[in-house]
C-alpha positions in Angstrom: 145.9 176.3 18.8 147.4 176.9 15.4 148.7 180.3 14.4 146.2 180.6 11.5 143.2 179.8 13.7 144.2 182.3 16.3 144.9 185.0 13.8 141.5 184.3 12.1 139.7 184.8 15.5 141.8 188.0 16.1 141.1 189.5 12.6 137.6 188.4 11.7 134.6 190.8 11.6 132.0 188.1 12.5 132.5 185.2 14.9 130.0 182.4 15.4 130.5 180.7 18.8 128.6 177.4 19.1 128.5 175.9 22.6 131.8 177.6 23.6 132.2 178.8 27.1 134.9 181.4 26.3 137.3 180.2 29.0 140.7 181.7 29.5 142.5 179.0 27.4 140.4 180.2 24.4 140.4 184.0 25.0 143.6 185.1 26.8 143.0 188.6 27.9 139.3 189.2 27.6 139.5 192.8 26.5 141.7 192.0 23.5 139.8 188.9 22.4 138.4 189.1 18.8 138.5 192.9 18.9 137.1 193.5 15.4 134.3 191.0 15.6 130.6 191.0 16.2 130.0 187.8 18.1 127.0 185.4 17.7 126.9 183.0 20.6 124.7 179.9 20.5 124.3 177.9 23.7 121.6 175.8 25.3 122.5 177.2 28.7 121.3 180.7 29.4 123.9 181.2 32.1 126.7 180.7 29.5 125.6 183.7 27.4 127.9 186.7 28.0 129.3 185.1 31.1 132.9 185.9 30.2 132.7 187.7 26.8 130.0 190.2 26.1 128.3 189.0 22.9 126.3 190.9 20.3 123.8 188.3 19.3 122.8 185.9 22.0 120.9 182.7 20.9 119.7 180.3 23.6 118.9 177.2 21.7 120.0 173.7 20.7 122.9 174.1 18.4 121.5 172.0 15.5 118.1 173.8 15.7 119.8 177.2 15.8 122.1 176.6 12.8 119.3 175.0 10.8 117.1 178.0 11.4 119.9 180.4 10.4 120.0 178.9 7.0 116.6 180.5 6.3 118.2 184.0 6.7 121.7 183.8 5.4 122.7 184.9 1.9 125.9 183.9 0.0 128.9 186.3 0.3 132.3 186.4 -1.3 134.9 184.9 1.2 137.7 184.1 -1.3 140.0 186.9 -0.1 139.5 186.0 3.5 140.2 182.3 2.9 143.3 183.2 0.9 144.5 185.2 3.9 144.0 182.2 6.2 146.0 180.0 3.8 148.8 182.6 3.8 148.9 182.4 7.7 149.1 178.6 7.5 152.0 178.8 5.1 153.8 181.4 7.2 153.6 179.3 10.4 152.8 175.7 9.7 152.4 173.1 12.5 155.8 171.5 11.9 158.4 170.1 14.3 162.1 170.3 13.4 163.6 167.0 12.4 166.0 165.7 15.0 168.3 162.7 15.4 165.9 161.4 18.0 162.3 160.5 17.5 159.8 163.4 17.8 156.1 163.3 18.7 155.4 164.2 15.1 157.4 161.2 13.9 155.3 159.0 16.3 152.0 160.4 15.0 153.0 160.2 11.3 154.2 156.6 11.7 151.0 155.5 13.5 148.9 157.2 10.8 150.7 155.3 8.1 149.7 152.0 9.6 146.4 152.7 11.3 144.3 154.7 8.9 140.9 153.3 9.9 141.2 153.3 13.7 139.3 155.2 16.4 141.9 157.7 17.6 141.8 158.5 21.4 143.9 160.7 23.6 144.6 160.9 27.2 145.4 164.3 28.8 148.7 166.2 28.4 151.2 167.2 25.7 150.4 164.1 23.6 146.8 165.2 23.6 147.7 168.6 22.1 150.1 167.0 19.5 147.5 164.5 18.4 144.8 167.2 18.2 147.1 169.5 16.1 148.7 166.9 13.9 146.8 163.7 13.4 145.2 163.8 9.9 141.7 162.6 10.7 139.9 161.2 7.6 136.3 160.6 9.0 134.0 162.3 11.5 133.3 160.8 14.8 136.6 158.9 14.9 138.5 161.2 17.4 137.8 160.8 21.2 139.4 163.4 23.5 138.3 165.1 26.6 139.2 168.6 25.5 139.4 170.6 28.7 136.9 168.4 30.5 139.1 165.5 31.5 142.0 164.5 33.7 145.0 162.3 33.3 143.8 158.7 33.0 140.8 159.5 30.9 142.3 157.7 27.8 142.2 154.0 28.8 138.5 154.0 29.6 137.7 156.1 26.5 139.8 153.8 24.2 138.2 150.6 25.5 134.8 152.2 25.1 135.6 153.5 21.6 136.7 150.1 20.5 133.8 148.3 22.1 131.2 150.7 20.9 132.3 150.9 17.3 133.7 147.3 16.8 136.8 148.9 15.4 140.4 149.0 16.7 141.2 152.0 18.9 144.6 153.7 19.0 145.3 155.5 22.3 147.9 158.3 22.4 149.0 158.7 26.0 151.9 159.8 28.1 153.9 157.9 30.7 152.2 160.1 33.3 148.6 159.7 32.1 149.1 156.0 31.3 150.2 155.4 34.9 146.8 156.7 36.2 144.6 153.9 34.8 147.0 151.3 33.5 145.2 148.7 35.6 142.5 148.8 32.9 144.8 146.8 30.7 143.3 143.9 32.6 139.9 144.8 31.3 141.1 145.3 27.7 143.0 141.9 27.7 140.2 140.0 29.3 137.7 141.4 26.9 139.9 140.8 23.9 139.7 144.5 23.0 141.5 145.5 19.8 143.5 148.3 21.3 146.9 149.8 20.6 148.3 152.0 23.4 151.0 154.4 22.1 152.9 155.8 25.1 154.9 159.0 24.3 157.3 158.4 27.1 159.4 161.5 28.0 160.0 160.5 31.6 158.4 163.6 33.0 155.0 165.2 33.5 155.4 167.1 30.3 152.7 169.7 30.2 153.3 171.1 33.7 157.1 170.8 33.1 156.7 172.9 30.0 155.0 175.7 32.0 157.8 175.4 34.6 160.4 175.7 31.9 158.9 178.7 30.1 157.3 180.7 32.9 158.9 179.6 36.2 162.6 179.8 35.4 163.0 176.0 35.2 162.1 175.5 38.8 160.9 171.9 38.4 158.6 170.8 41.1 157.1 167.2 41.1 157.4 166.9 37.3 160.7 165.1 36.9 159.9 161.9 38.8 162.8 159.6 37.7 160.4 156.7 37.5 161.9 153.3 36.6 158.7 151.7 35.3 159.2 149.3 32.5 156.0 149.6 30.5 156.9 146.7 28.1 157.3 144.2 31.0 154.2 145.7 32.7 152.0 145.2 29.6 153.2 141.6 29.2 152.4 141.0 32.9 148.8 142.0 32.2 148.8 139.6 29.2 149.1 142.2 26.5 151.7 142.2 23.7 154.2 145.0 23.7 157.3 146.6 22.1 159.7 149.4 22.7 160.7 152.0 20.1 163.6 154.5 20.2 163.6 155.2 16.5 161.0 155.6 13.8 162.2 152.4 12.2 161.6 150.5 15.4 158.2 152.2 15.8 157.2 151.3 12.3 158.1 147.7 13.0 156.2 147.7 16.3 153.2 149.3 14.7 153.1 146.7 11.9 153.3 144.0 14.5 150.4 145.6 16.5 148.4 146.0 13.3 148.6 142.2 12.7 147.5 141.5 16.2 143.8 141.7 17.1 144.1 142.1 20.8 145.7 144.7 23.2 149.2 145.9 22.2 151.3 148.5 24.0 154.1 150.5 22.3 156.5 152.4 24.5 158.0 155.3 22.5 160.9 157.3 23.7 160.6 161.1 23.0 162.5 164.1 24.2 161.4 165.7 27.5 162.2 169.2 26.0 159.8 168.8 23.1 157.1 171.4 23.7 153.5 172.1 22.5 153.7 175.2 20.4 152.3 177.8 19.7 151.4 178.5 23.3 149.5 181.4 24.9 151.2 182.5 28.1 149.2 183.2 31.3 147.6 186.6 31.0 148.7 187.0 27.4 146.7 187.9 24.3 146.6 186.4 20.8 
């Protein structure tokens, strides 16, 4: 999560939690989570209330009904100072990657956004998922499909085909070389159905999320994350009947994205990114915000 969001949770005096299960990825150390806040927890499942975090106001209800009912009781309050503080945190620690001679994940996301500003954006599972969630500037609601913490690698292809089919719009799938390998056979489905789908592979040659943990917390003891695969995704996509391109630079990516935009079928773009590019900020195991 972004620095400003985590600081807001840490410093707020009232926290509304709607359908959140307070798992360890959200809370870190339980005793230090939102220490100054009274917590209002809305959930349709009684078992979820105070399961992990003891809450002050439990509300077992459908989220929409509960929030609608709340409107009868709330009164306006002055939040300008608090919002200014959050803006200051955003300015202090923006979500920004350092520019490098080689293409960064942020470069990939920005280039795709410049070309595909009306697409359904889909993610697979891994580092690329976090980067897309942090950085892709969504313009409309209900145009971002991601599994959050409820999916595994390979989720993206089916979700992207479904997103394109269900909406009648083009879908853009951000995936990694690891995740794409799990369900790439579904290219056959996308091609045979004429699905308007652009697959953007952030290819760092490793299983990036787990490797990041091994780098930061396990003294670079890499186990089953650097696989030295020789898969040529461009040739593979063409074998399935899709169009494809490879990009090592932002200029090459821009050209490939324009070609994909002009094509109404399935197009795969294999983007080379650095294996040492990490998802940050990151909460270490057992840490607190």
